C-alpha positions as CSV (number, residue, x, y, z in Angstrom):
1,X,68.3,-154.9,59.6
2,X,71.3,-154.3,57.2
3,X,74.7,-153.4,58.8
4,X,76.6,-151.2,56.4
5,X,80.4,-151.9,57.9
6,X,81.9,-151.8,54.4
7,X,80.2,-148.5,53.9
8,X,81.5,-146.7,56.8
9,X,85.2,-148.2,56.4
10,X,84.9,-146.7,53.1
11,X,83.9,-143.3,54.6
12,X,86.9,-143.6,57.4
13,X,89.3,-144.0,54.5
14,X,88.0,-141.1,53.0
15,X,88.1,-139.0,56.3
16,X,91.4,-140.2,57.5
17,X,92.9,-141.0,53.9
18,X,94.3,-144.2,55.1
19,X,92.3,-147.8,54.8
20,X,91.0,-149.8,58.0
21,X,91.5,-153.4,57.6
22,X,89.3,-155.7,59.2
23,X,92.3,-156.5,61.7
24,X,92.9,-153.4,62.5
25,X,89.0,-152.6,63.1
26,X,89.2,-156.1,65.2
27,X,92.0,-154.7,67.1
28,X,90.8,-151.3,68.0
29,X,87.3,-152.6,69.0
30,X,88.2,-156.0,71.0
31,X,86.5,-158.2,68.7
32,X,87.7,-161.0,66.9
33,X,88.2,-160.7,63.5
34,X,86.1,-163.6,62.6
35,X,83.2,-161.2,64.1
36,X,84.2,-158.2,62.0
37,X,84.3,-160.1,58.8
38,X,81.3,-161.7,59.5
39,X,79.4,-158.4,60.5
40,X,80.6,-157.0,57.1
41,X,80.1,-160.0,54.9
42,X,76.9,-162.1,56.2
43,X,73.9,-160.2,55.8
44,X,72.0,-162.5,58.4
45,X,75.0,-162.0,61.3
46,X,72.9,-160.9,64.1
47,X,75.5,-158.3,65.8
48,X,75.2,-157.6,69.5
49,X,74.2,-154.0,70.4
50,X,77.6,-154.0,72.2
51,X,79.6,-154.9,68.9
52,X,77.6,-152.4,67.1
53,X,78.9,-149.7,69.9
54,X,82.3,-150.6,69.7
55,X,82.4,-150.4,65.9
56,X,80.8,-146.8,66.1
57,X,83.3,-145.6,68.3
58,X,85.9,-147.2,66.5
59,X,84.9,-145.6,63.1
60,X,83.7,-142.3,64.4
61,X,80.3,-143.1,63.1
62,X,76.9,-143.0,64.6
63,X,74.4,-146.4,64.7
64,X,72.1,-144.6,62.0
65,X,75.5,-144.7,60.1
66,X,76.2,-148.1,60.1
67,X,72.5,-149.7,60.1
68,X,70.0,-149.4,57.9
69,X,66.5,-150.8,58.5
70,X,65.2,-152.8,55.3
71,X,61.7,-153.3,54.1
72,X,59.9,-155.7,56.2
73,X,59.1,-159.1,54.6
74,X,55.8,-159.4,53.0
75,X,54.2,-161.5,55.7
76,X,55.3,-159.0,58.4
77,X,53.6,-156.3,56.6
78,X,50.1,-158.2,56.2
79,X,50.4,-159.1,60.0
80,X,50.9,-155.7,61.3
């Protein structure tokens, strides 16, 4: 699962005409800045459903806008 936070922050900027920093998003969501940065930059970061919900509410997007299902690893395809 890929979290498309940077992409949704860009959409927010286009919609409202102002950039949103990680610090500002952290303040809006109640998450720490470190968590927001990790969600945005670390592909293996395991964000909670609550964090995803808070981000969606702050950015005015749906979870499907923020999350992208990546192809399963070859071993998972063979097991299924």
